[in-house]
C-alpha positions as a Markdown table, in Angstrom:
| # | Residue | x | y | z |
|---|---|---|---|---|
| 1 | Unk | -83.8 | 19.9 | -69.7 |
| 2 | Unk | -80.8 | 20.0 | -67.5 |
| 3 | Unk | -77.3 | 20.4 | -69.5 |
| 4 | Unk | -73.7 | 20.9 | -68.5 |
| 5 | Unk | -70.8 | 22.9 | -69.9 |
| 6 | Unk | -67.9 | 20.7 | -70.6 |
| 7 | Unk | -64.7 | 22.1 | -72.3 |
| 8 | Unk | -66.7 | 24.7 | -73.9 |
| 9 | Unk | -69.3 | 21.9 | -75.2 |
| 10 | Unk | -73.1 | 21.7 | -73.9 |
| 11 | Unk | -73.7 | 18.2 | -72.8 |
| 12 | Unk | -77.7 | 17.8 | -72.6 |
| 13 | Unk | -79.3 | 15.2 | -70.3 |
| 14 | Unk | -79.9 | 12.5 | -70.7 |
| 15 | Unk | -76.5 | 11.3 | -72.3 |
| 16 | Unk | -77.1 | 8.9 | -74.5 |
| 17 | Unk | -74.7 | 6.0 | -75.7 |
| 18 | Unk | -75.8 | 4.8 | -79.3 |
| 19 | Unk | -73.5 | 1.7 | -79.5 |
| 20 | Unk | -70.9 | 0.2 | -77.1 |
| 21 | Unk | -69.3 | -3.2 | -77.0 |
| 22 | Unk | -68.9 | -4.5 | -73.3 |
| 23 | Unk | -67.0 | -7.6 | -71.5 |
| 24 | Unk | -67.5 | -8.1 | -67.9 |
| 25 | Unk | -66.6 | -10.6 | -65.2 |
| 26 | Unk | -68.1 | -11.0 | -61.9 |
| 27 | Unk | -66.6 | -12.4 | -58.8 |
| 28 | Unk | -67.5 | -13.3 | -55.4 |
| 29 | Unk | -65.2 | -11.7 | -53.0 |
| 30 | Unk | -64.7 | -11.3 | -49.4 |
| 31 | Unk | -67.3 | -8.8 | -47.9 |
| 32 | Unk | -65.0 | -7.7 | -45.1 |
| 33 | Unk | -62.1 | -6.7 | -47.7 |
| 34 | Unk | -64.9 | -5.0 | -50.1 |
| 35 | Unk | -66.1 | -3.0 | -46.9 |
| 36 | Unk | -62.4 | -1.9 | -46.4 |
| 37 | Unk | -62.2 | -0.8 | -50.0 |
| 38 | Unk | -65.5 | 1.4 | -49.9 |
| 39 | Unk | -64.6 | 2.9 | -46.4 |
| 40 | Unk | -64.3 | 6.3 | -48.0 |
| 41 | Unk | -67.9 | 6.3 | -48.9 |
| 42 | Unk | -71.0 | 6.3 | -46.9 |
| 43 | Unk | -72.1 | 3.2 | -48.5 |
| 44 | Unk | -72.2 | -0.5 | -47.7 |
| 45 | Unk | -72.0 | -3.7 | -49.8 |
| 46 | Unk | -74.5 | -6.1 | -50.3 |
| 47 | Unk | -73.8 | -9.7 | -49.0 |
| 48 | Unk | -75.3 | -12.0 | -51.5 |
| 49 | Unk | -74.0 | -14.8 | -49.7 |
| 50 | Unk | -72.8 | -14.8 | -45.9 |
| 51 | Unk | -69.5 | -12.9 | -45.9 |
| 52 | Unk | -69.5 | -12.6 | -49.7 |
| 53 | Unk | -70.0 | -9.6 | -52.0 |
| 54 | Unk | -70.0 | -9.2 | -55.6 |
| 55 | Unk | -67.4 | -7.4 | -57.6 |
| 56 | Unk | -67.7 | -6.7 | -61.3 |
| 57 | Unk | -64.7 | -5.9 | -63.6 |
| 58 | Unk | -65.7 | -4.4 | -66.7 |
| 59 | Unk | -64.1 | -3.1 | -70.0 |
| 60 | Unk | -66.0 | -0.9 | -72.5 |
| 61 | Unk | -65.4 | 0.4 | -76.0 |
| 62 | Unk | -67.7 | 3.3 | -76.7 |
| 63 | Unk | -68.1 | 3.5 | -80.5 |
| 64 | Unk | -70.8 | 6.4 | -80.7 |
| 65 | Unk | -71.9 | 8.4 | -77.6 |
| 66 | Unk | -72.5 | 12.1 | -76.7 |
| 67 | Unk | -69.3 | 11.9 | -74.8 |
| 68 | Unk | -67.6 | 10.8 | -78.1 |
| 69 | Unk | -65.6 | 7.5 | -78.8 |
| 70 | Unk | -63.2 | 6.1 | -76.1 |
| 71 | Unk | -62.4 | 3.1 | -73.9 |
| 72 | Unk | -63.2 | 2.6 | -70.3 |
| 73 | Unk | -62.5 | 0.1 | -67.6 |
| 74 | Unk | -64.6 | -0.2 | -64.4 |
| 75 | Unk | -64.5 | -1.6 | -60.9 |
| 76 | Unk | -68.2 | -1.9 | -59.5 |
| 77 | Unk | -69.6 | -3.3 | -56.3 |
| 78 | Unk | -73.2 | -4.4 | -55.5 |
| 79 | Unk | -74.0 | -2.2 | -52.7 |
| 80 | Unk | -77.1 | -1.2 | -50.5 |
| 81 | Unk | -77.4 | 2.4 | -49.6 |
| 82 | Unk | -78.0 | 3.8 | -46.0 |
| 83 | Unk | -81.6 | 3.0 | -44.8 |
| 84 | Unk | -82.3 | 0.2 | -47.3 |
| 85 | Unk | -81.8 | -2.2 | -44.7 |
| 86 | Unk | -79.9 | -5.3 | -44.8 |
| 87 | Unk | -82.1 | -8.6 | -45.4 |
| 88 | Unk | -80.3 | -11.8 | -44.6 |
| 89 | Unk | -78.3 | -13.2 | -47.7 |
| 90 | Unk | -80.2 | -16.2 | -49.1 |
| 91 | Unk | -78.3 | -17.2 | -52.4 |
| 92 | Unk | -76.2 | -15.6 | -55.2 |
| 93 | Unk | -79.3 | -15.7 | -57.6 |
| 94 | Unk | -81.6 | -13.9 | -55.2 |
| 95 | Unk | -78.8 | -11.1 | -54.7 |
| 96 | Unk | -78.6 | -11.1 | -58.8 |
| 97 | Unk | -82.2 | -10.4 | -58.7 |
| 98 | Unk | -82.1 | -7.7 | -56.1 |
| 99 | Unk | -79.8 | -5.8 | -58.7 |
| 100 | Unk | -81.7 | -2.7 | -59.9 |
| 101 | Unk | -84.5 | -2.8 | -57.5 |
| 102 | Unk | -85.0 | -0.1 | -55.2 |
| 103 | Unk | -82.5 | 0.3 | -52.3 |
| 104 | Unk | -79.7 | -1.8 | -54.5 |
| 105 | Unk | -77.4 | -0.6 | -57.1 |
| 106 | Unk | -74.0 | -0.6 | -58.5 |
| 107 | Unk | -71.3 | 1.5 | -56.9 |
| 108 | Unk | -68.6 | 2.5 | -59.1 |
| 109 | Unk | -65.2 | 2.5 | -57.3 |
| 110 | Unk | -62.8 | 3.0 | -60.2 |
| 111 | Unk | -63.4 | 4.0 | -63.7 |
| 112 | Unk | -60.3 | 5.0 | -65.9 |
| 113 | Unk | -60.6 | 6.1 | -69.4 |
| 114 | Unk | -58.4 | 6.9 | -72.1 |
| 115 | Unk | -59.8 | 10.3 | -73.4 |
| 116 | Unk | -59.9 | 13.8 | -71.8 |
| 117 | Unk | -63.5 | 14.9 | -72.6 |
| 118 | Unk | -65.3 | 12.0 | -71.0 |
| 119 | Unk | -62.7 | 12.3 | -68.0 |
| 120 | Unk | -63.8 | 15.7 | -67.2 |
| 121 | Unk | -67.5 | 15.1 | -68.0 |
| 122 | Unk | -67.7 | 12.0 | -65.7 |
| 123 | Unk | -66.0 | 13.8 | -62.9 |
| 124 | Unk | -68.0 | 16.9 | -63.0 |
| 125 | Unk | -71.5 | 15.6 | -63.8 |
| 126 | Unk | -71.8 | 12.3 | -62.1 |
| 127 | Unk | -68.9 | 12.4 | -59.8 |
| 128 | Unk | -67.4 | 9.2 | -61.3 |
| 129 | Unk | -63.9 | 8.3 | -60.2 |
| 130 | Unk | -62.5 | 8.6 | -63.7 |
| 131 | Unk | -58.8 | 8.7 | -64.3 |
| 132 | Unk | -56.8 | 8.7 | -67.4 |
| 133 | Unk | -55.0 | 5.4 | -68.2 |
| 134 | Unk | -53.5 | 3.4 | -71.0 |
| 135 | Unk | -56.6 | 0.9 | -72.0 |
| 136 | Unk | -55.7 | -1.6 | -74.8 |
| 137 | Unk | -59.3 | -3.3 | -75.6 |
| 138 | Unk | -59.0 | -6.2 | -78.2 |
| 139 | Unk | -62.3 | -7.2 | -79.3 |
| 140 | Unk | -61.8 | -8.8 | -82.8 |
| 141 | Unk | -60.5 | -12.2 | -81.9 |
| 142 | Unk | -62.7 | -14.9 | -80.3 |
| 143 | Unk | -61.1 | -14.1 | -77.1 |
| 144 | Unk | -61.7 | -10.5 | -75.8 |
| 145 | Unk | -58.8 | -8.9 | -74.0 |
| 146 | Unk | -58.1 | -5.6 | -72.0 |
| 147 | Unk | -54.6 | -4.6 | -70.8 |
| 148 | Unk | -54.7 | -1.7 | -68.6 |
| 149 | Unk | -51.9 | 0.3 | -67.4 |
| 150 | Unk | -51.8 | 3.3 | -65.2 |
| 151 | Unk | -48.7 | 5.6 | -64.6 |
| 152 | Unk | -46.7 | 3.4 | -66.7 |
| 153 | Unk | -47.5 | 0.4 | -64.6 |
| 154 | Unk | -49.5 | -2.5 | -65.5 |
| 155 | Unk | -52.8 | -3.0 | -63.3 |
| 156 | Unk | -54.2 | -5.9 | -65.0 |
| 157 | Unk | -54.7 | -8.1 | -68.1 |
| 158 | Unk | -58.0 | -9.6 | -68.3 |
| 159 | Unk | -59.2 | -12.1 | -70.9 |
| 160 | Unk | -62.7 | -13.3 | -71.4 |
| 161 | Unk | -63.9 | -16.1 | -73.4 |
| 162 | Unk | -67.7 | -15.5 | -74.6 |
| 163 | Unk | -70.3 | -17.9 | -73.6 |
| 164 | Unk | -73.7 | -19.1 | -75.1 |
| 165 | Unk | -76.4 | -16.6 | -76.5 |
| 166 | Unk | -78.8 | -15.6 | -73.9 |
| 167 | Unk | -81.7 | -13.0 | -74.2 |
| 168 | Unk | -81.1 | -9.3 | -73.6 |
| 169 | Unk | -83.4 | -7.2 | -71.9 |
| 170 | Unk | -83.6 | -3.5 | -71.1 |
| 171 | Unk | -83.0 | -2.8 | -67.4 |
| 172 | Unk | -82.6 | 0.5 | -65.3 |
| 173 | Unk | -80.1 | 0.5 | -62.6 |
| 174 | Unk | -79.1 | 2.9 | -59.9 |
| 175 | Unk | -75.4 | 3.6 | -60.4 |
| 176 | Unk | -73.5 | 5.4 | -57.3 |
| 177 | Unk | -70.6 | 7.4 | -56.8 |
| 178 | Unk | -68.7 | 9.1 | -54.1 |
| 179 | Unk | -66.4 | 12.1 | -54.6 |
| 180 | Unk | -65.3 | 14.8 | -52.7 |
| 181 | Unk | -67.6 | 14.0 | -49.8 |
| 182 | Unk | -70.6 | 13.9 | -52.1 |
| 183 | Unk | -72.4 | 10.6 | -52.8 |
| 184 | Unk | -74.5 | 10.6 | -56.1 |
| 185 | Unk | -77.1 | 8.5 | -57.4 |
| 186 | Unk | -77.6 | 8.1 | -61.2 |
| 187 | Unk | -80.4 | 6.2 | -63.3 |
| 188 | Unk | -78.7 | 4.2 | -65.9 |
| 189 | Unk | -80.6 | 2.4 | -68.2 |
| 190 | Unk | -79.3 | -0.5 | -70.7 |
| 191 | Unk | -80.5 | -1.8 | -74.0 |
| 192 | Unk | -78.4 | -4.7 | -74.9 |
| 193 | Unk | -78.1 | -6.8 | -78.0 |
| 194 | Unk | -75.8 | -9.9 | -78.9 |
| 195 | Unk | -75.5 | -10.9 | -75.2 |
| 196 | Unk | -73.4 | -13.9 | -74.3 |
| 197 | Unk | -73.1 | -15.3 | -70.9 |
| 198 | Unk | -71.3 | -18.3 | -69.0 |
| 199 | Unk | -70.1 | -19.3 | -65.7 |
| 200 | Unk | -66.2 | -18.8 | -65.3 |
| 201 | Unk | -64.7 | -17.7 | -68.6 |
| 202 | Unk | -62.2 | -15.2 | -67.2 |
| 203 | Unk | -58.4 | -15.4 | -66.9 |
| 204 | Unk | -57.0 | -12.3 | -65.0 |
| 205 | Unk | -53.2 | -11.5 | -64.5 |
| 206 | Unk | -52.7 | -8.6 | -61.8 |
| 207 | Unk | -49.7 | -6.3 | -62.0 |
| 208 | Unk | -47.8 | -4.2 | -59.5 |
| 209 | Unk | -50.1 | -0.9 | -59.5 |
| 210 | Unk | -51.6 | -0.2 | -56.2 |
| 211 | Unk | -55.1 | -0.8 | -57.8 |
| 212 | Unk | -53.9 | -4.5 | -58.6 |
| 213 | Unk | -53.0 | -4.9 | -54.9 |
| 214 | Unk | -56.4 | -3.7 | -53.9 |
| 215 | Unk | -58.1 | -6.6 | -56.2 |
| 216 | Unk | -55.6 | -9.1 | -54.8 |
| 217 | Unk | -56.8 | -8.3 | -51.2 |
| 218 | Unk | -60.2 | -8.9 | -52.4 |
| 219 | Unk | -59.2 | -12.5 | -53.5 |
| 220 | Unk | -58.3 | -12.0 | -56.9 |
| 221 | Unk | -57.2 | -13.7 | -59.3 |
| 222 | Unk | -59.9 | -16.4 | -59.0 |
| 223 | Unk | -62.4 | -18.2 | -60.8 |
| 224 | Unk | -65.0 | -15.9 | -62.2 |
| 225 | Unk | -68.6 | -16.3 | -60.8 |
| 226 | Unk | -69.9 | -15.2 | -64.4 |
| 227 | Unk | -68.8 | -13.5 | -67.5 |
| 228 | Unk | -70.9 | -11.7 | -70.0 |
| 229 | Unk | -70.2 | -9.9 | -73.2 |
| 230 | Unk | -72.5 | -7.6 | -75.2 |
| 231 | Unk | -71.6 | -6.9 | -78.9 |
| 232 | Unk | -74.3 | -3.9 | -79.4 |
| 233 | Unk | -75.2 | -2.0 | -76.2 |
| 234 | Unk | -77.4 | 1.3 | -75.9 |
| 235 | Unk | -77.5 | 3.2 | -72.7 |
| 236 | Unk | -78.8 | 6.5 | -71.1 |
| 237 | Unk | -77.4 | 8.2 | -68.2 |
| 238 | Unk | -79.6 | 10.5 | -66.4 |
| 239 | Unk | -78.8 | 13.7 | -64.5 |
| 240 | Unk | -77.5 | 12.8 | -60.9 |
| 241 | Unk | -79.1 | 13.3 | -57.8 |
| 242 | Unk | -76.9 | 14.3 | -54.6 |
| 243 | Unk | -77.7 | 12.2 | -51.6 |
């Protein structure tokens, strides 16, 4: 069994998340702008419609995990790794069905957290682009809210209104990262309970941080394609594979 030492602690693979609460908003964004954002990596986005890519904003409260309790925010893109080919886009639905299949996955572009242990573990084990930030997650009200600040500057204020209950299903996915010139692929399995989803359902306000400017160049703020909330999520992160 693979393991890693982080701050004097042994972290055994796979890493287990026993309980987390998740809220996400998915957006159709300009493919050319998304490619510009991902230019530092050797990966390319998947066009789910001609000239359109998928960008997901997600905030997570980790209640019980091998990496302790912490808050996290993520910016991810649906991508197609080198060699997978680029079939012509047909519809958003067909693109979503591709997510998790061979050759398609989620590229983790930015992943701020609010605790130091998960910061070091995420960077050194999986190459995830974790940074320390102030993450204020409010889950107790009917509207779920995340206020993210970095270096004292507002990045965004994201409000999500939960939708109707939908079935949850376990799904493996490949998560990709690119750090210090190395691309990694990590198998990521999710087991969600208490899933709600709806078209739209998000309100976003951008701040004056450089990441906020990057999001504005993608076309945000705009109406979300879909929002999803998960009241209880279990996850497993495998040891990464360097590509």
